[in-house]
VOSEDO-367835 format. One record per residue (C-alpha): residue in one letter; x, y, z. Coordinates in steps of 0.2 Angstrom, whole numbers, plus 5000, padded with zeros to 4 digits. Example, Ala and Ser with C-alpha at 12.3 -4.5 7.8 and 13.67 -1.06 7.14 Angstrom:
2
A506249785039S506849955036
# end
This chain:
655
M500050005000N500650174996K500450275012N500650445004L499250404992Y498250325006N498450465017Y498050605004Y496450534999I495750425013I496450495030D496850685027R495550695012T496650835005H496050824988R494250884994S494951054995L495151064975R493151044974K492051184967K490151184964C489251214947E488151364952L487151364936D485251314937L485551194920G483651134922A482951304920E484251354905Y483751184895S481851204899A481851374892E482651314877G481451174876L482751034874S482550864871G483150734886E484550664877E485150844872R485050904890M486050764897T487350784882R487650964885R487750944905F489050804902E489950914890Y489851074902L490350984918S491850894907S492451064902L492351124921E493450984927A495251024933P496450884930H497350844947I498650714948H499550644965N501450624962D501150424968E499650384959K499550274944I497750274939V497050454937L495350554935M494550634950R492950734951T493250924956V491550974952A490550914967N488750914961L487750874945P486351004943D484750924938V484350934919Y482450954923T481551094933E480451044948A478851094937E479450984923W479650834935A477850864941E477250854924I478250704919K477650614935K475750644929E476050524916H477450404921Y478050294936I479750374941H480950244950E481950344963L482750484956G482250444938Y484050424932V484550244928S485450144941N485849984947L486549914930S488149824927P488849894910D489849804898Y491549874901A492549734892T492049774875T492449954875I494149934883S494549804870K494049914856G494450094860L493250244860L493650294843A493150124837V491450134846R491150314841E490950254823N489250164827A488750304840N487350424838E487650614838Y487350634858Q488550484861V489850554850R489850724857M490050634874I491450524868D492350684861A492050774879I492950634889I494350614877S494550804878L494650774898C495750644896D496950744884R497050884897Y497650764910K498950704898A499550884897E499450904915A500550734917E501750804904K502050964914M502350844929G503550734920R502450584922T502950494907D502050334912I500450424913V500650514896E500950344888V499450264895L498350414891T499150424873Q498350244870V496750244880P495350294880R495550324861Y496250154856P496049974864A497049944881R498649854878N499049794895F498349784912R498749964919E497850024902A496449914905L496349984923Q496350164918F495150134904F493950064917R494150224928I493750324913L492150234909H491650214927Y491950404930S490950444914L489450354920W489550464936L489850614927E488150574916G487050564931D486950374932Y487250294949H487450124958N488650094943T489249924947V491049844943G490449674937R491449514936F493149614937D494249464938Q493549394922Y493549534910M495249604917Y496049424917P496749414900Y497749574901F498349534919K498849364914K499949424899D500749544909I501249424923E501749294909D502849424900G503649474917V502949654916Y502349634935T502749514949R501449464962A501949604973T501949734960A500349684953L499449694970D500249874971L499349914956V497749834961E497749934977D498050104968F496550054957F495450014972L495950194980S495250274964F493450204969N493650304985K494250474978D492450534974S491250404983D490650534995L489950624981Y488850474975V486950454978G486550334992V485150315006Q486650345017Q488550375014G489350205008D487750154998N488550194981G488450034971Q490249994968S490049814969M491349704963V491049514958L492449384960G492549204955G491049094951V490848974936D490749004917K489348934905D490348774904G490348744923N492248794925D492748884941C493449044936F494349094953N496049154948L497649244953L496949424950S495449354960E496449324975L497449484974C495849584974L495449504991E497149534997A497049714991S495349744999R496049655016N497649785015L496749945012K495249905023L494150035012I492250025010D492550024990P492449914979K491249794988I491849624986N490649484982L491149314980R490249184968V490549014975S489648834974S489648664982K491248634972T492148784979P493748724989L493848765007S495448875004I494449004994Y493149015009E494749035021K495349185009G493749265010T493549245029E495349325031L494449475022T492949465033K494149475048V494649655045G492849705048L492349775031G490649665030F491249585014P491449475004Q489649435002Y489349254995S488249204981N487949014978D488048974959D487048804962V485548904966V485649074958I485949004941K484548884942G483349004949L483849144935E483649004921R481948974930L481449164927G481849144909Y483649214908S484749114896H485948974903E487449084895D486849254904A486249164920S488049094921N488749264920Y487649354933V488349484944V487549574960A486849744958A487149894972C486849774987W486349594981E485049584967F485449474953I485749554937I486549524920P488049634914G487949704897V486149654892G485149684907N483849824911D483149754926I482449864939A482949744955N482249864969I480449934962G479449884977A479449794994V478049685002N477949725021F477649545027P477549565047A476049705042L475049585031V475249455045D474749565058K473149625048V472649445046I472849395065R471749545071E470449515058N470349315059I470949285076N469249205082T469349075067D470648935065F472448935061D472048865043T471149015039I472349125045V473649035033S472349045019K472049245022V473949275023K474149195005A472649304999E473349455008I475049425000K474349404982I473149574986E474849674990C475849604976D474349654964K474349834971I476149844969R475949784950E474649884946S475450044953I476950024942N476550074924N477350174910V479050174919W480150324913F481950364914V482950514910P483950454893S485650394897P486750394880F488350344889M487650204898D486850144882L488550144875L489050004886R487449884884A487349784868D485349774871K484149774885R483449604884Y482949584901N481749704909N481149614924F480549694941G481249654958I480149654973H480949644990G480049545005S480449635022G480249545039I480049385033A480649295048C479649425059A478049385049A478449195051D478749205069A477149295073L476149155064A477149015074A476849105089V474949115087Q474848935080K475648875096Y475048985111V473249025104Y472548875093N473648715100E474048745117K472648875120K473948955132V473449135125T471649195123P471349295106E470549425117R472149435128L473249435112I472449575103A472449675119A474249665122L474549705103D473449865105T474349925120D476049885115F476149755129A476249885142N475049795153D475649615149A477449605152E477149405153L476449385137L477749505130H479249385137L478349235131L478049295114R479849375112F480949245120E480049075122A479049065106P479548985090K480749075079M481649055063G483549035066T483248935082G482848765075S481048785075K480248685061E478648765062A479348935059D480448875046D478948785037L477948955040G479349045032G479448935018M477448965015L477849145014L479149135001S478149014990S476649124992F477549274987A478349184972D476549124967A475849304968L477149374955E477249214945G476449224927H476249424927T477149534914N477649714919C477449864909M479249844900G478649664894G479749584908K479349474923W479149514942R480449424954A480149394971G481549434984T482249415001G483049565003T482449715013A483549865009M483050005021Y481249935023Y481849835039L481850015046W480550105036H479249965037A479549935055R479150115060E477450115052L476949955062G476349935080A476649785090T476649615083A476349435088D478049385088G478449505103R479049645094R478649805100A477949965091G479350035080E480549905083P481549855067F481549705058G483049585056T483849645040N483649545024F483249355026S483849345043P482949315061S482349445072L483449535082F482849465099A482749275093Q483549175105I484749075093P485948935100G487248975087P487649005069I487248825063T485448815068D485348995059I486048925044E484948765045S483448875047F483748995032T484248845021A482748745025N481748795010D481948804990L482448984987T482548954967R480949044966N481549194976M482949244964N482949444967G484149404981G484349444999P485549365010L485749275027T486749405038L487849325052E488749435065F490249365073A491249455087A492949515080G493949425093I493549255086F494549285070N496149295079S496749105077A497049005060E495848875069S494449005070I494649065052K494548885046K492948845057V492049005050A492548945031M491848775035L490248865041I490148955026Q490448805016Y489148715025F487748855022I488248835003K488148645002R486348665011G485748764996G485748945004H485749074990Q486749234997L487749245014Q488549395021L489649395037N490149545049A491549545061V490849665074N491549755090L490249815101D491249915112A492150005098M490450055090K489950115107E491450215109A491250285091Q489550345096A490350445110N491850505100P491550495081E493150585078A494250445085Y493350315073R493250385057Q493850215048L492650095059V491750015045V490149895047R489049805036I487249875034W486049785023G486949745006W488349875008S489749925020A489950105027Y490950205039F490050185056V490050355061E489350425045L487750325047D486150395055K485950325073D484450215067F485750115057Q487150125070D485850045083H485149915072V486949845069M487349845087A485749755091R486149605080Q486449425087E488349415089Y489049225086S490649135091V491348975083
# end
């Protein structure tokens, strides 16, 4: 690691002093001229490119840094209001959560791509080449002949070696952010970069050590501007990198570059890029051990995705075998296809605890079969509402992003399922205590829920700590969780969205584990009003779980191939357990067990509760403390307190 470079960009953040704001109201200007969406996006791109001031640190090898800190909107508020009258606008209205095809452009060069580009794309290409030329001129002034040589070749012409390929990627990635696209993922980095890396290693251009230095420099480039990127919280910026996994013929693709990426991430201890490992039942334990060494430093990644389950599930949704085999993850965990995917993987969410609570309250005086039947019906009603509310989806044009996509053959919509474990636990508690054992009367239960258990501490304790719960080895709760998952998939299956694609059920929550929970009073699992759900496909925060094995067995008890929008089981481990080689191996074996049992996604977090408590009291002393949130990692002190408290409340395991 280059300490000077690390301190400049990460610790001291000196580069931020070079930033300026674009003060123009571009939306008003473009509106007055009556410009088309394509023209607006192109003009803004050209203008902001021209405002950028080249800056190169003496020690860096991969250049380009944002000095214009904001992207003025290309539409006015009044124009957005008119657009929304006729269209469904997802999030900010700019394209996001896509995985572009970087490889083709890197292998061709922008001048070759320019030959088949439309008028707007041609202008954008010219603008970014002009910016790179200004960087080259700055490098010439500094005597940095190495950078001059790289920028003489790329981005005009194809990358010839590993360093040029990395620099070309940085230029393309930077351009997407400059266009206004967000959550621009990295994709299968170790696959499309490997030919350049392999040739340079074989030709003696790099040793393992010098190649690692270059990868670390490249990884630092993800963190120069990441505080300017769009996200619910700082850190939620979508810079997800996928390593390993099989190819279309089933061959394992983990290679030396994959290994160096894990090592670089471990050395730098930065939240970007966020590392995801594709694995399968054939993955050797040694790779899980390498992943666990990265988990040890407390970044909350790698996140694991199981090729055995995911590829099969994606094919079931209609993705071709070749495309399914090439899957990556979006900003958090959602499964998307690089280059040809146009999926909106996070377009809505179902609040399972709210649906179950409604059914219990309205049908508590019937029987449990009726409760289950009504829950299934309510899930369908809610999914129908979501589907019917999303029509005529519209996005701001994205000419540069479209350069990096061969076609848009997949246009599926993904729906999150928040609080699945809480909902299953509530049903299991009612089944056991109200109907089977008749230990709790319907009247007592409803009265306790209505008063947030204020007058029934005994029932609160029973439901909260003694009732069946997913993650504890309760077959009843696990089976009910499976019923919810199956009903969710049933409710969406066979329906076509407004873009001609399918609907995908998932086990993720995103921020809904807080948002949905805030809207909901006390529930029959012993959860009190406003208390958050477990994040993603994970147990409730107060489930009394014997250990990680029962947790894994519970959340792999059901077939997940029909819930292929993604959403991982999250396991929290005390940071101290990673201090021995034996513990590293035990955690690796635990991950392997999860994969062999058919789990679809898993993320692990090494947590230090004492450090988090101290960081809340003295944030300046803990600026580099990293934690995993839902599908991304962040610096703890930059999070809202709700997110901090949730991380601190999660179940902590040892091995």
